N, C-alpha and C positions, 0 to 999 in steps of 0.2 A: 717285079719291075714292069712287066707287060700290063698288069692291071692298073698300075699307077699311070702309065703313059696313055692309057685309053680314056682316062677321065678328062672332062672338059673344064673342071675347076681344080687347080693345083695350088698347093701352098707349102710353105716351109715354116715349121715350128721353130721360131728364132728365140733361143733362150738367153741372148745377149752375150754369151760366152764365146771362147775361142773356137770350139768345135762347130757350132752352128754358123759362126762368122766365116770360117773357112769354106763351109758348104755354100753359103750365100755368095761369097766371092767367086767360087768356081762356077756357079750357075750364071752369075753376071758375065763372066768371061766367055762362057760357051753354053748358052741356055739349051740349045737343041740336043746337046750331048746328054742332058738330064731329062729329056722328054718335055721341055718347056718351049713354048712358042718363042721365036726369035725376037719378037717385039714385046714379050712378056704379057701378052693380052690375056692369057689363061692362068696367070700366076700372081700370087700375092705372098707377102711375108707377114706373119702374125706373131705377136708376143703377148703373153699373159703376165701381168705385173703382180707380184706378190706384195709389193709395197715396202719391201725391206731389202734393197740392194746396196752394195758398196758404191759410193759416189764415183770412184775411178772407173768402174764398169760402165756406168751411165755416160761418163765423159768420153770414154773410148768410142762408144757407139755413136754418140752425137757428133764427135769430131771426125770420125773416119769411115763409118758405115753409112750414115744417113746421107752424106753428100753423094755417094754412089747411087743410092736409091733415087734421089732427086734427079740425077743426071740421066738415069735410064727410065725414069717414069714408072718405077715399080711401086705397086700399091703396098702400103705398110699400115697394118691395123694393130692398134694396141687396145687390149681389153683387160678387164678385171672383174672380180666378183662384185655384184651390186649390193650384197648383204650377207649376213650370216647364213641364212637358209638358201637352199638351191632355188626355192620359189621366187626369190628376189631377182633372179636372172643375172644378166651380164651388163656391165657398163662399158660402152665403147668410148675410150679415152681419146682416140684419134683414128681416123681412117682416111688416108690421103696418098696421092702419088707425089706429094711435095713435102715430105716430113722434115721438120726442123727441130723437133724436140722429143726427147724420151719422157713420157708422162709416167713417172716411176711409181705413182701411188693412185689407187682408185678409192671408191667409197668404203670398201671393206678390205682390210689388209690381213696378212698372216699374223702380224703382231697384235692387231686388234683382237683377233680370235684367241691367241695364246694368253694375252693379258687378262681377258675376261674369264677365260677358263682356269687361270692359275696353273698353267702347265707348260711344259716345253714340248717341242715336236718329239714324237715317239720314235725311238730307235728301232723297236720291234715293229714288224709289219711293213717295213719298206718305206717308200716315199709317199705316205698317205697325204702329207701336206701338199706335195706337188700335184697329186691327183685332184685335190680340192681347189687349189688356187691357180694351177696352170692348165691342167687338162680340161677341167670342167668349163671354164669360161670360153676357151677356144672352141671346144667341140659343141657346146651349146649354141654359140653364135653360128658356126659353120653349118650345123644341122638346120638351123632356122633359115639360112640363106640358100641351102642346097636344092630346095624344091624336090627332095626325095632322090636326087641324083647322088651317085658316089663321088666323094671328094677325095682327090689325091693328096696325100700328106707325106712330106719329107721330114725325116728326123736326122739331126747331126750326130748320131752315135758314131764314135770312131771305132777303129778296128779292134781296140782293146775292150769294147763294150758289147760283145756279142750277146751276153746274157740279157742285157737290157732289151735288145731287139727281139730275142726269143720270147721274153716275158710280154712285151708289147703285142707281138703277133698272137699269142695265146689269148690275151685279154680282148683283142680286136675280134678274134674268131668267135668268142662267146657273145660279144655285142652284136655281131652280124647275125648269128643264129637267133638271138632274141628279137632283133628287128625284122628278120625275115628277108633281108637283103644286105648287100655289102655297103655299109655306111661310109667307111673310109678305106682307101687302098693305100697301104703303107709302103714306104721304100726307104732304104738306108744306104745312100750312095757312098758315104765314107767307108762303110764296111766292104762294099763291093770293090772300091778302089784300093782297099788295104791300107788306108791312112790311119796310123796310130796317133797317139797324142803328140809325139815329137814331130810327126809329119805335118799335122794341122798347125802346130805352133810355128813351124818353119815356113809354111805356106802363107800364113797371115803376116808373119814378119817380112817376108819377101814382097808381098803385095801392098802392105800398109806402112811398113817401116817402123812398126812398134812391137814390143812384147805385150800382147794384149792381156789385160787383167782378166782373171777368171771370174765367172759369174756363179755366185751361190749366195744364199742368205747368211748374214752374220750369225743367225740363230740356228744354222743347220747342224744337226748332230752328226752328220757325215762329213764335216769339214775336213777331217783328216784324210778323206778320200778325195773330196772335191779339190782340195789343196793340201799339200804337205803341212803338218802342224807348224814347223818353223815359219813357213810363208804366211800361214793364217795368223799366227801370233804377231808377226811383223805388221800385218795389215791392221790388226787391232791396235797396235801402237800408233799407226797412222790415223786411225779413226777411234780415239778413246771414248767419244760420246756414244758410238754404236756399241762398243764393248760394254760400257756402263749400263746401257739399256738391257742388253742380254744378261749381264750379271744380275741385274735387278729382277728380271723375269725368272732366272734360275733360283734365286733366293726365295721368291714367293712360292714357286713350285715345290721347292724342298721343304718350306715351312708346312705346306699342306701334305707333303709326302716325302719322307726321307729319301726314298728311292728315285725321286724325280730329278736327278742331275741331268745336265745337258748331254753328257756322254755316257756310254753304257756303264762304265765302271770308274768314272772320274768326273770331276767338276770343272767347269770353266774357271771358277774362282781359284782353284788350286793352280791351274795352268797359267793364268794371268799373274798370280802372285809369284810363282816360280820364275816367270819371265820378267819379273820386276817392272811390270807396266804400272808405274806409280800414278800416272795421269788417269788411266782408266779406273784404278782402285779409288783414287781421290774423288772422281766424279761419281762413282758408284756410292761411296759413303755419303757424299753430299746429297745425293738424291734421297737416300734413306732418311737423312736427318730432316730434309725439307718437305718430304711428302706427307700427305695424310696417311695415317695407319689405321688398321682395323683389328678388332678381335674377332676371329672366325671360329665358328663351331664346325668341326669336321666329324662326320659319322660315316663309317664304312661297314657294310655287311658283306661278309665273305661266304658265299654259298658253296657247298660241296659239289664236286663235279660228277658227271655220269660215269659209271663203270664202262669199260670198253665193250663188254658183252651186251650191255643195254643198248648201245648204239647199233650194234649188229642186229639185235633182236627187235628193237622198237623204232628204228629209223631216226629221223632228224629231231623228233620231239618226244619227250617222256617226262611226266611229272611225278612218277612213283617214287616215294621216299626210299624204298628198298633198293632202288637202282642208283642211289647216290653213295659216294665214298668220301669220307671226311679227309682222306689223304690226297684227294685229287682236287685241284683248284677249279672252282666253277666260275660263276659270274660275280664280279665285285660291284656292289651298288654303293654309290657315293652321294652324300648330301653335304653341301657347304652353305653356311648361313653367316651373314655379317651380324654380329651381336652388338658391336659398339665401334664407333670411329672417332678419331681425334688425332692429336699430335702423337709422335712416337712415345713421348713421355706419358701422355694421358692413357694411351693404349696399354703400356706396361703397367701403370698403376692400377688400371681396371682389372687386368689379369691377376695381379697379386691380390687384390681385394676379393676377386672371385675365388681364388685358391683358398683364401682364409675361410670364406663362407662355406665352401664345399669340403673343407677339411682335407685338402689335397696339397701336395707340394708343387711349386713352380719348378719344372724341370728345364734347366738351362744346359743345352747340349751343343758341343762343338764337334761332335764325332762326324756328323754328316756334312755340315757346312762350317767353314772356318770362323765366321764371325758370330756364330751361335744362334740358336733358335730356342725360344721360350714357349713351353706348352704346359697345360694342366690336363692330365688324363682323368676321366671319370670311369672309363671302361678300357681295359687293356686285354688284348688277345693273349690267352694263356700260353698258346703255342703258335708261332707264326707259320708253321708248316701244317697246321690243322685247320680245316675249313668247316663252316657251319658256326662261325663266331663273329663277333663285332668289335669295333673299337670306337671310342668317343672321346674327343679332346678339344680343348680351346687353345688357340695359338695366335700370336701377334705377328703381323706382317703388313707391308704396304697395302693400302686399300685399292679396290678396283675389281676384285674378283666378284663376279655376279653370283647371287644366290641361285642355286640350281640343285636339283635332285634327279637322279636317273629314274626313268619311268619304272614304276613298280616298287620304288624304294620303300615307301611307307608300309606296304604289305610285308615285304621281306624283313624289314627291321622289326616289325611287330611279331612276326613268327619266330625270329631268332632271339628275341628278348622276352618272350612271353613268360618264361619261368625265372626271370631275373628280377 
């Protein structure tokens, strides 16, 4: 806290949700209690836009939070990624002490990335999409503006989220060490106040007179944590168009990889079906029928992983074949190519003709996804638990996934298929 208070540039990472709203309201009510100048001259609020928020979240902020920022003359900056690559930098959507609108979408959104990659956000590895679409644009902009000075940064983690703060502190310590100085001084006032989720909800209700909508992406694989599943499903009934878009993304991802469901061991499709959300399912199916489809060729090369004793003896890198174990998963190299595009009917007909020409069957499977996925395999892994093998198949799905191969794919593929 002392390190934060000593900074001359202070900010609140405002995620649009109830926790950061409660913190913003508390600061507005008594700024000096949080180390902020009484006239807010050293303070700003900043939001990074993923481009895929629920409309009721946007409406709550516009109707209830922005008027308070205008009244107090608090600087509010809205940013987003400017492109797929970090080198594209940051787009500033708004930067003003008189904010009147939440600019919910920037030049490059989370869904742009997911749809081009043909994947859903990964459950494993934590909140990688938040790091890329929230942390990166905020920190890139603030570092550019700081002139090398430490920036004070407040987070609205509530008292039930201590692990998030511990993780953030560890990450920041590594960044400071790499930079050679303290780039950001972090503080978590809600944790110090002991405010849990019920406390912040009550505080916002008392101050604004509303039960504020939660902020999270409709495509978030952690939606069961961000919001209880019954509440999430109720929200998807309210916004069936958003549900349909996520259902479409999940279908494409699972066409390319059976294991790429939105949730760790379940599909959004099954949950929406069980919830009898007919409007979302109707819009999803209508999208599938109306869209351009593609026949994709998917190749994956599964390399064997390093033995534990190799890592101990040889450090971070070792290319010796004898140090590999086919029972240990190594790196998976993927290549995706669009072979043909057209209507859904045309793509299906092409796949059937290709199957005949290759002397292979069209495999129609509903095991992974309820509406079924059609594939033609030319190479199948003999044992899914053995590595040092490849798979190769053609599949139909909505178009839009960009051709892409992991660096080094061609060499790895050639090595693993040399004797086939």
